[in-house]
LOZAMAR-230581 format. One record per atom (N, C-alpha, C): atom name; residue in three letters; x, y, z. Coordinates in steps of 0.02 Angstrom, whole numbers, always signed. Example, Ala and Ser with C-alpha at 12.3 -4.5 7.8 and 13.67 -1.06 7.14 Angstrom:
% residues 2
+------+-------+--------+--------+--------+
! dodo ! timar !     xx !     yy !     zz !
+------+-------+--------+--------+--------+
!    N !   ALA !   +660 !   -284 !   +390 !
!   CA !   ALA !   +615 !   -225 !   +390 !
!    C !   ALA !   +660 !   -165 !   +390 !
!    N !   SER !   +642 !   -112 !   +354 !
!   CA !   SER !   +684 !    -53 !   +357 !
!    C !   SER !   +645 !     +2 !   +394 !
+------+-------+--------+--------+--------+
//
This chain:
% residues 128
+------+-------+--------+--------+--------+
! dodo ! timar !     xx !     yy !     zz !
+------+-------+--------+--------+--------+
!    N !   MET !  +5192 !  +3263 !  +7187 !
!   CA !   MET !  +5154 !  +3325 !  +7193 !
!    C !   MET !  +5199 !  +3385 !  +7180 !
!    N !   GLU !  +5177 !  +3429 !  +7136 !
!   CA !   GLU !  +5216 !  +3490 !  +7123 !
!    C !   GLU !  +5200 !  +3544 !  +7174 !
!    N !   THR !  +5238 !  +3597 !  +7174 !
!   CA !   THR !  +5229 !  +3652 !  +7221 !
!    C !   THR !  +5167 !  +3692 !  +7204 !
!    N !   ILE !  +5127 !  +3707 !  +7256 !
!   CA !   ILE !  +5067 !  +3750 !  +7247 !
!    C !   ILE !  +5085 !  +3820 !  +7269 !
!    N !   HIS !  +5070 !  +3869 !  +7226 !
!   CA !   HIS !  +5086 !  +3939 !  +7240 !
!    C !   HIS !  +5022 !  +3979 !  +7247 !
!    N !   LYS !  +5013 !  +4014 !  +7304 !
!   CA !   LYS !  +4954 !  +4055 !  +7316 !
!    C !   LYS !  +4974 !  +4121 !  +7347 !
!    N !   ILE !  +4932 !  +4173 !  +7338 !
!   CA !   ILE !  +4945 !  +4239 !  +7365 !
!    C !   ILE !  +4889 !  +4259 !  +7413 !
!    N !   GLY !  +4908 !  +4289 !  +7470 !
!   CA !   GLY !  +4859 !  +4315 !  +7518 !
!    C !   GLY !  +4876 !  +4387 !  +7533 !
!    N !   ARG !  +4825 !  +4428 !  +7545 !
!   CA !   ARG !  +4836 !  +4499 !  +7561 !
!    C !   ARG !  +4795 !  +4520 !  +7621 !
!    N !   ARG !  +4821 !  +4569 !  +7659 !
!   CA !   ARG !  +4785 !  +4599 !  +7715 !
!    C !   ARG !  +4814 !  +4668 !  +7726 !
!    N !   LYS !  +4772 !  +4720 !  +7725 !
!   CA !   LYS !  +4794 !  +4789 !  +7728 !
!    C !   LYS !  +4847 !  +4800 !  +7674 !
!    N !   THR !  +4910 !  +4815 !  +7692 !
!   CA !   THR !  +4961 !  +4824 !  +7640 !
!    C !   THR !  +5010 !  +4766 !  +7638 !
!    N !   ALA !  +4997 !  +4713 !  +7675 !
!   CA !   ALA !  +5041 !  +4655 !  +7676 !
!    C !   ALA !  +5023 !  +4607 !  +7620 !
!    N !   VAL !  +5074 !  +4581 !  +7586 !
!   CA !   VAL !  +5064 !  +4532 !  +7532 !
!    C !   VAL !  +5107 !  +4471 !  +7548 !
!    N !   ALA !  +5076 !  +4412 !  +7548 !
!   CA !   ALA !  +5111 !  +4350 !  +7564 !
!    C !   ALA !  +5106 !  +4302 !  +7505 !
!    N !   ARG !  +5164 !  +4276 !  +7484 !
!   CA !   ARG !  +5167 !  +4224 !  +7432 !
!    C !   ARG !  +5185 !  +4159 !  +7467 !
!    N !   VAL !  +5142 !  +4108 !  +7459 !
!   CA !   VAL !  +5152 !  +4044 !  +7493 !
!    C !   VAL !  +5167 !  +3990 !  +7442 !
!    N !   TYR !  +5219 !  +3951 !  +7455 !
!   CA !   TYR !  +5238 !  +3894 !  +7413 !
!    C !   TYR !  +5231 !  +3831 !  +7456 !
!    N !   LEU !  +5184 !  +3787 !  +7438 !
!   CA !   LEU !  +5167 !  +3729 !  +7478 !
!    C !   LEU !  +5188 !  +3665 !  +7442 !
!    N !   LYS !  +5226 !  +3622 !  +7476 !
!   CA !   LYS !  +5245 !  +3558 !  +7447 !
!    C !   LYS !  +5247 !  +3506 !  +7502 !
!    N !   GLU !  +5246 !  +3443 !  +7482 !
!   CA !   GLU !  +5245 !  +3389 !  +7532 !
!    C !   GLU !  +5310 !  +3389 !  +7572 !
!    N !   GLY !  +5303 !  +3374 !  +7637 !
!   CA !   GLY !  +5362 !  +3374 !  +7680 !
!    C !   GLY !  +5344 !  +3353 !  +7751 !
!    N !   LYS !  +5380 !  +3383 !  +7799 !
!   CA !   LYS !  +5373 !  +3362 !  +7870 !
!    C !   LYS !  +5337 !  +3415 !  +7913 !
!    N !   GLY !  +5315 !  +3470 !  +7884 !
!   CA !   GLY !  +5279 !  +3520 !  +7923 !
!    C !   GLY !  +5321 !  +3581 !  +7941 !
!    N !   ASN !  +5375 !  +3592 !  +7905 !
!   CA !   ASN !  +5417 !  +3652 !  +7918 !
!    C !   ASN !  +5386 !  +3713 !  +7886 !
!    N !   ILE !  +5383 !  +3768 !  +7923 !
!   CA !   ILE !  +5358 !  +3831 !  +7897 !
!    C !   ILE !  +5415 !  +3882 !  +7899 !
!    N !   THR !  +5435 !  +3906 !  +7841 !
!   CA !   THR !  +5489 !  +3955 !  +7835 !
!    C !   THR !  +5460 !  +4021 !  +7809 !
!    N !   ILE !  +5472 !  +4075 !  +7845 !
!   CA !   ILE !  +5447 !  +4141 !  +7825 !
!    C !   ILE !  +5507 !  +4187 !  +7815 !
!    N !   ASN !  +5514 !  +4213 !  +7754 !
!   CA !   ASN !  +5571 !  +4256 !  +7736 !
!    C !   ASN !  +5638 !  +4225 !  +7759 !
!    N !   LYS !  +5647 !  +4160 !  +7745 !
!   CA !   LYS !  +5708 !  +4122 !  +7761 !
!    C !   LYS !  +5721 !  +4116 !  +7836 !
!    N !   ARG !  +5669 !  +4125 !  +7878 !
!   CA !   ARG !  +5675 !  +4116 !  +7950 !
!    C !   ARG !  +5620 !  +4068 !  +7973 !
!    N !   GLU !  +5633 !  +4034 !  +8028 !
!   CA !   GLU !  +5584 !  +3987 !  +8056 !
!    C !   GLU !  +5523 !  +4026 !  +8081 !
!    N !   LEU !  +5465 !  +3991 !  +8085 !
!   CA !   LEU !  +5403 !  +4023 !  +8106 !
!    C !   LEU !  +5409 !  +4055 !  +8176 !
!    N !   ASP !  +5438 !  +4018 !  +8224 !
!   CA !   ASP !  +5442 !  +4045 !  +8293 !
!    C !   ASP !  +5494 !  +4100 !  +8300 !
!    N !   LYS !  +5540 !  +4105 !  +8252 !
!   CA !   LYS !  +5589 !  +4160 !  +8253 !
!    C !   LYS !  +5558 !  +4223 !  +8221 !
!    N !   TYR !  +5515 !  +4214 !  +8171 !
!   CA !   TYR !  +5485 !  +4272 !  +8136 !
!    C !   TYR !  +5426 !  +4300 !  +8176 !
!    N !   PHE !  +5380 !  +4256 !  +8197 !
!   CA !   PHE !  +5323 !  +4276 !  +8239 !
!    C !   PHE !  +5336 !  +4250 !  +8309 !
!    N !   THR !  +5354 !  +4295 !  +8355 !
!   CA !   THR !  +5374 !  +4274 !  +8422 !
!    C !   THR !  +5315 !  +4260 !  +8468 !
!    N !   THR !  +5257 !  +4292 !  +8456 !
!   CA !   THR !  +5200 !  +4281 !  +8500 !
!    C !   THR !  +5160 !  +4220 !  +8478 !
!    N !   GLY !  +5131 !  +4187 !  +8527 !
!   CA !   GLY !  +5091 !  +4126 !  +8514 !
!    C !   GLY !  +5029 !  +4140 !  +8473 !
!    N !   THR !  +4999 !  +4200 !  +8482 !
!   CA !   THR !  +4938 !  +4218 !  +8445 !
!    C !   THR !  +4951 !  +4219 !  +8370 !
!    N !   LEU !  +5006 !  +4251 !  +8350 !
!   CA !   LEU !  +5022 !  +4256 !  +8279 !
!    C !   LEU !  +5040 !  +4188 !  +8250 !
!    N !   GLN !  +5076 !  +4147 !  +8289 !
!   CA !   GLN !  +5093 !  +4079 !  +8266 !
!    C !   GLN !  +5029 !  +4038 !  +8257 !
!    N !   TYR !  +4981 !  +4046 !  +8302 !
!   CA !   TYR !  +4917 !  +4011 !  +8296 !
!    C !   TYR !  +4880 !  +4033 !  +8234 !
!    N !   LYS !  +4881 !  +4098 !  +8219 !
!   CA !   LYS !  +4846 !  +4123 !  +8159 !
!    C !   LYS !  +4875 !  +4092 !  +8096 !
!    N !   VAL !  +4940 !  +4086 !  +8093 !
!   CA !   VAL !  +4973 !  +4057 !  +8034 !
!    C !   VAL !  +4956 !  +3983 !  +8027 !
!    N !   LYS !  +4955 !  +3947 !  +8083 !
!   CA !   LYS !  +4944 !  +3874 !  +8081 !
!    C !   LYS !  +4870 !  +3855 !  +8078 !
!    N !   GLN !  +4824 !  +3902 !  +8089 !
!   CA !   GLN !  +4753 !  +3887 !  +8095 !
!    C !   GLN !  +4724 !  +3845 !  +8037 !
!    N !   PRO !  +4736 !  +3864 !  +7973 !
!   CA !   PRO !  +4708 !  +3823 !  +7919 !
!    C !   PRO !  +4736 !  +3752 !  +7918 !
!    N !   LEU !  +4799 !  +3743 !  +7938 !
!   CA !   LEU !  +4830 !  +3677 !  +7940 !
!    C !   LEU !  +4800 !  +3634 !  +7996 !
!    N !   VAL !  +4787 !  +3665 !  +8054 !
!   CA !   VAL !  +4758 !  +3629 !  +8111 !
!    C !   VAL !  +4687 !  +3607 !  +8095 !
!    N !   LEU !  +4647 !  +3652 !  +8065 !
!   CA !   LEU !  +4577 !  +3636 !  +8050 !
!    C !   LEU !  +4571 !  +3580 !  +7999 !
!    N !   THR !  +4619 !  +3576 !  +7952 !
!   CA !   THR !  +4615 !  +3524 !  +7900 !
!    C !   THR !  +4660 !  +3463 !  +7916 !
!    N !   ASP !  +4688 !  +3460 !  +7976 !
!   CA !   ASP !  +4731 !  +3405 !  +7999 !
!    C !   ASP !  +4791 !  +3393 !  +7952 !
!    N !   ASN !  +4825 !  +3447 !  +7933 !
!   CA !   ASN !  +4884 !  +3442 !  +7889 !
!    C !   ASN !  +4945 !  +3474 !  +7920 !
!    N !   GLU !  +4951 !  +3472 !  +7987 !
!   CA !   GLU !  +5006 !  +3507 !  +8021 !
!    C !   GLU !  +5075 !  +3480 !  +8002 !
!    N !   ASN !  +5081 !  +3414 !  +7995 !
!   CA !   ASN !  +5146 !  +3383 !  +7982 !
!    C !   ASN !  +5149 !  +3351 !  +7913 !
!    N !   THR !  +5110 !  +3377 !  +7866 !
!   CA !   THR !  +5107 !  +3347 !  +7799 !
!    C !   THR !  +5143 !  +3388 !  +7747 !
!    N !   PHE !  +5147 !  +3454 !  +7756 !
!   CA !   PHE !  +5174 !  +3498 !  +7704 !
!    C !   PHE !  +5229 !  +3543 !  +7731 !
!    N !   ASP !  +5278 !  +3557 !  +7688 !
!   CA !   ASP !  +5328 !  +3608 !  +7701 !
!    C !   ASP !  +5303 !  +3672 !  +7667 !
!    N !   ILE !  +5305 !  +3727 !  +7703 !
!   CA !   ILE !  +5279 !  +3790 !  +7677 !
!    C !   ILE !  +5335 !  +3842 !  +7677 !
!    N !   ASN !  +5346 !  +3871 !  +7619 !
!   CA !   ASN !  +5395 !  +3925 !  +7612 !
!    C !   ASN !  +5356 !  +3989 !  +7596 !
!    N !   VAL !  +5368 !  +4042 !  +7635 !
!   CA !   VAL !  +5329 !  +4103 !  +7628 !
!    C !   VAL !  +5374 !  +4162 !  +7616 !
!    N !   ASN !  +5355 !  +4204 !  +7567 !
!   CA !   ASN !  +5386 !  +4270 !  +7558 !
!    C !   ASN !  +5332 !  +4321 !  +7574 !
!    N !   VAL !  +5345 !  +4364 !  +7623 !
!   CA !   VAL !  +5295 !  +4413 !  +7643 !
!    C !   VAL !  +5329 !  +4482 !  +7650 !
!    N !   PHE !  +5293 !  +4534 !  +7628 !
!   CA !   PHE !  +5319 !  +4602 !  +7635 !
!    C !   PHE !  +5262 !  +4650 !  +7644 !
!    N !   GLY !  +5278 !  +4709 !  +7671 !
!   CA !   GLY !  +5228 !  +4762 !  +7681 !
!    C !   GLY !  +5188 !  +4752 !  +7744 !
!    N !   GLY !  +5159 !  +4807 !  +7769 !
!   CA !   GLY !  +5116 !  +4803 !  +7828 !
!    C !   GLY !  +5153 !  +4788 !  +7892 !
!    N !   GLY !  +5115 !  +4774 !  +7944 !
!   CA !   GLY !  +5143 !  +4756 !  +8010 !
!    C !   GLY !  +5140 !  +4681 !  +8020 !
!    N !   ILE !  +5159 !  +4659 !  +8079 !
!   CA !   ILE !  +5164 !  +4586 !  +8090 !
!    C !   ILE !  +5096 !  +4553 !  +8092 !
!    N !   THR !  +5044 !  +4587 !  +8119 !
!   CA !   THR !  +4977 !  +4557 !  +8120 !
!    C !   THR !  +4949 !  +4550 !  +8050 !
!    N !   GLY !  +4957 !  +4603 !  +8010 !
!   CA !   GLY !  +4934 !  +4600 !  +7940 !
!    C !   GLY !  +4969 !  +4546 !  +7901 !
!    N !   GLN !  +5034 !  +4539 !  +7914 !
!   CA !   GLN !  +5073 !  +4487 !  +7879 !
!    C !   GLN !  +5049 !  +4418 !  +7899 !
!    N !   ALA !  +5036 !  +4407 !  +7964 !
!   CA !   ALA !  +5012 !  +4342 !  +7987 !
!    C !   ALA !  +4945 !  +4324 !  +7955 !
!    N !   GLU !  +4900 !  +4374 !  +7951 !
!   CA !   GLU !  +4834 !  +4360 !  +7922 !
!    C !   GLU !  +4838 !  +4351 !  +7846 !
!    N !   ALA !  +4885 !  +4384 !  +7814 !
!   CA !   ALA !  +4895 !  +4374 !  +7742 !
!    C !   ALA !  +4921 !  +4303 !  +7729 !
!    N !   ILE !  +4966 !  +4279 !  +7770 !
!   CA !   ILE !  +4992 !  +4211 !  +7765 !
!    C !   ILE !  +4936 !  +4161 !  +7776 !
!    N !   ARG !  +4894 !  +4174 !  +7826 !
!   CA !   ARG !  +4838 !  +4130 !  +7841 !
!    C !   ARG !  +4791 !  +4123 !  +7781 !
!    N !   LEU !  +4776 !  +4179 !  +7748 !
!   CA !   LEU !  +4732 !  +4177 !  +7689 !
!    C !   LEU !  +4763 !  +4137 !  +7632 !
!    N !   ALA !  +4828 !  +4148 !  +7621 !
!   CA !   ALA !  +4862 !  +4112 !  +7567 !
!    C !   ALA !  +4864 !  +4037 !  +7580 !
!    N !   ILE !  +4878 !  +4017 !  +7642 !
!   CA !   ILE !  +4880 !  +3946 !  +7659 !
!    C !   ILE !  +4810 !  +3915 !  +7651 !
!    N !   SER !  +4758 !  +3953 !  +7672 !
!   CA !   SER !  +4689 !  +3928 !  +7665 !
!    C !   SER !  +4672 !  +3917 !  +7592 !
!    N !   ARG !  +4692 !  +3964 !  +7549 !
!   CA !   ARG !  +4679 !  +3956 !  +7477 !
!    C !   ARG !  +4715 !  +3896 !  +7449 !
!    N !   ALA !  +4777 !  +3884 !  +7472 !
!   CA !   ALA !  +4815 !  +3826 !  +7449 !
!    C !   ALA !  +4782 !  +3761 !  +7471 !
!    N !   MET !  +4755 !  +3760 !  +7532 !
!   CA !   MET !  +4721 !  +3700 !  +7557 !
!    C !   MET !  +4659 !  +3684 !  +7514 !
!    N !   CYS !  +4624 !  +3736 !  +7491 !
!   CA !   CYS !  +4565 !  +3725 !  +7449 !
!    C !   CYS !  +4584 !  +3699 !  +7380 !
!    N !   THR !  +4641 !  +3722 !  +7354 !
!   CA !   THR !  +4665 !  +3697 !  +7290 !
!    C !   THR !  +4684 !  +3623 !  +7296 !
!    N !   LEU !  +4712 !  +3606 !  +7353 !
!   CA !   LEU !  +4734 !  +3537 !  +7365 !
!    C !   LEU !  +4676 !  +3488 !  +7368 !
!    N !   ASN !  +4623 !  +3508 !  +7405 !
!   CA !   ASN !  +4566 !  +3463 !  +7415 !
!    C !   ASN !  +4503 !  +3506 !  +7422 !
!    N !   ASP !  +4452 !  +3494 !  +7381 !
!   CA !   ASP !  +4391 !  +3534 !  +7382 !
!    C !   ASP !  +4352 !  +3526 !  +7448 !
!    N !   GLU !  +4361 !  +3470 !  +7483 !
!   CA !   GLU !  +4326 !  +3460 !  +7546 !
!    C !   GLU !  +4349 !  +3509 !  +7600 !
!    N !   ASN !  +4411 !  +3533 !  +7593 !
!   CA !   ASN !  +4437 !  +3581 !  +7642 !
!    C !   ASN !  +4399 !  +3647 !  +7640 !
!    N !   ARG !  +4369 !  +3663 !  +7583 !
!   CA !   ARG !  +4331 !  +3725 !  +7576 !
!    C !   ARG !  +4272 !  +3727 !  +7626 !
!    N !   GLY !  +4239 !  +3670 !  +7634 !
!   CA !   GLY !  +4183 !  +3665 !  +7681 !
!    C !   GLY !  +4204 !  +3674 !  +7754 !
!    N !   ILE !  +4267 !  +3659 !  +7768 !
!   CA !   ILE !  +4294 !  +3667 !  +7837 !
!    C !   ILE !  +4315 !  +3739 !  +7849 !
!    N !   LEU !  +4350 !  +3769 !  +7800 !
!   CA !   LEU !  +4380 !  +3835 !  +7810 !
!    C !   LEU !  +4331 !  +3893 !  +7800 !
!    N !   LYS !  +4282 !  +3884 !  +7755 !
!   CA !   LYS !  +4235 !  +3938 !  +7739 !
!    C !   LYS !  +4194 !  +3961 !  +7799 !
!    N !   PRO !  +4165 !  +3915 !  +7839 !
!   CA !   PRO !  +4126 !  +3937 !  +7898 !
!    C !   PRO !  +4169 !  +3974 !  +7950 !
!    N !   GLU !  +4233 !  +3960 !  +7952 !
!   CA !   GLU !  +4279 !  +3993 !  +7999 !
!    C !   GLU !  +4298 !  +4063 !  +7975 !
!    N !   GLY !  +4281 !  +4079 !  +7913 !
!   CA !   GLY !  +4297 !  +4145 !  +7885 !
!    C !   GLY !  +4369 !  +4152 !  +7861 !
!    N !   LEU !  +4402 !  +4096 !  +7847 !
!   CA !   LEU !  +4473 !  +4098 !  +7828 !
!    C !   LEU !  +4483 !  +4108 !  +7753 !
!    N !   LEU !  +4429 !  +4105 !  +7714 !
!   CA !   LEU !  +4436 !  +4114 !  +7641 !
!    C !   LEU !  +4414 !  +4183 !  +7619 !
!    N !   THR !  +4394 !  +4226 !  +7666 !
!   CA !   THR !  +4370 !  +4293 !  +7650 !
!    C !   THR !  +4428 !  +4342 !  +7655 !
!    N !   ARG !  +4439 !  +4380 !  +7601 !
!   CA !   ARG !  +4490 !  +4431 !  +7601 !
!    C !   ARG !  +4462 !  +4492 !  +7638 !
!    N !   ASP !  +4494 !  +4513 !  +7692 !
!   CA !   ASP !  +4470 !  +4569 !  +7732 !
!    C !   ASP !  +4482 !  +4634 !  +7693 !
!    N !   PRO !  +4428 !  +4669 !  +7673 !
!   CA !   PRO !  +4436 !  +4727 !  +7629 !
!    C !   PRO !  +4456 !  +4792 !  +7665 !
!    N !   ARG !  +4458 !  +4790 !  +7731 !
!   CA !   ARG !  +4471 !  +4853 !  +7768 !
!    C !   ARG !  +4542 !  +4878 !  +7757 !
!    N !   MET !  +4547 !  +4939 !  +7735 !
!   CA !   MET !  +4612 !  +4972 !  +7723 !
!    C !   MET !  +4613 !  +5038 !  +7761 !
!    N !   VAL !  +4673 !  +5067 !  +7767 !
!   CA !   VAL !  +4679 !  +5132 !  +7800 !
!    C !   VAL !  +4649 !  +5185 !  +7755 !
!    N !   GLU !  +4607 !  +5228 !  +7784 !
!   CA !   GLU !  +4576 !  +5282 !  +7746 !
!    C !   GLU !  +4628 !  +5335 !  +7732 !
!    N !   ARG !  +4625 !  +5365 !  +7672 !
!   CA !   ARG !  +4676 !  +5413 !  +7653 !
!    C !   ARG !  +4667 !  +5479 !  +7690 !
!    N !   LYS !  +4722 !  +5516 !  +7698 !
!   CA !   LYS !  +4720 !  +5582 !  +7729 !
!    C !   LYS !  +4693 !  +5632 !  +7678 !
!    N !   LYS !  +4648 !  +5676 !  +7701 !
!   CA !   LYS !  +4621 !  +5727 !  +7656 !
!    C !   LYS !  +4657 !  +5793 !  +7667 !
!    N !   PHE !  +4661 !  +5834 !  +7614 !
!   CA !   PHE !  +4694 !  +5899 !  +7620 !
!    C !   PHE !  +4651 !  +5945 !  +7664 !
!    N !   GLY !  +4684 !  +5991 !  +7700 !
!   CA !   GLY !  +4647 !  +6037 !  +7744 !
!    C !   GLY !  +4627 !  +6005 !  +7809 !
!    N !   GLN !  +4649 !  +5943 !  +7821 !
!   CA !   GLN !  +4635 !  +5909 !  +7883 !
!    C !   GLN !  +4699 !  +5880 !  +7911 !
!    N !   LYS !  +4696 !  +5864 !  +7976 !
!   CA !   LYS !  +4755 !  +5837 !  +8009 !
!    C !   LYS !  +4768 !  +5764 !  +7990 !
!    N !   LYS !  +4714 !  +5724 !  +7990 !
!   CA !   LYS !  +4717 !  +5654 !  +7970 !
!    C !   LYS !  +4657 !  +5639 !  +7925 !
!    N !   ALA !  +4637 !  +5575 !  +7921 !
!   CA !   ALA !  +4582 !  +5557 !  +7877 !
!    C !   ALA !  +4516 !  +5590 !  +7900 !
!    N !   ARG !  +4504 !  +5588 !  +7965 !
!   CA !   ARG !  +4442 !  +5616 !  +7992 !
!    C !   ARG !  +4454 !  +5675 !  +8039 !
!    N !   LYS !  +4512 !  +5676 !  +8072 !
!   CA !   LYS !  +4526 !  +5728 !  +8120 !
!    C !   LYS !  +4538 !  +5795 !  +8085 !
!    N !   LYS !  +4510 !  +5847 !  +8113 !
!   CA !   LYS !  +4517 !  +5914 !  +8084 !
!    C !   LYS !  +4568 !  +5955 !  +8125 !
!    N !   PHE !  +4591 !  +6009 !  +8096 !
!   CA !   PHE !  +4633 !  +6056 !  +8134 !
!    C !   PHE !  +4589 !  +6090 !  +8185 !
!    N !   GLN !  +4618 !  +6114 !  +8240 !
!   CA !   GLN !  +4580 !  +6147 !  +8293 !
!    C !   GLN !  +4547 !  +6210 !  +8267 !
!    N !   PHE !  +4483 !  +6216 !  +8281 !
!   CA !   PHE !  +4444 !  +6274 !  +8257 !
!    C !   PHE !  +4448 !  +6330 !  +8309 !
!    N !   SER !  +4465 !  +6390 !  +8284 !
!   CA !   SER !  +4470 !  +6448 !  +8327 !
!    C !   SER !  +4415 !  +6497 !  +8308 !
!    N !   LYS !  +4371 !  +6512 !  +8355 !
!   CA !   LYS !  +4315 !  +6556 !  +8342 !
!    C !   LYS !  +4338 !  +6629 !  +8339 !
!    N !   ARG !  +4386 !  +6648 !  +8383 !
!   CA !   ARG !  +4411 !  +6718 !  +8384 !
!    C !   ARG !  +4486 !  +6719 !  +8375 !
+------+-------+--------+--------+--------+
//
């Protein structure tokens, strides 16, 4: 089996995932999963597609991720791994799709407008 390469995005985070057969090691930016994502919630988000498809100890995953915060990065990695699982086996699509793991979240930060403090917040109005 050759290496499968997929990309996942969330907000401004971009994750490139390289999936190949192995023992279940997940390396993110040349660091172990538990060293990169210290909280259990983020580790669960990354492993979710693997757990649902019963492939936790089947593949070695190498990830390059940049941009955004840690939550956005974790969700970008999750999307990329889910896409790789679908490429691997079409039956995985039926498992991951109902969980919402194949949907790219389109929500982005709204841009700041001129004459305003932030995207929606205005400067304080003075009547007199």
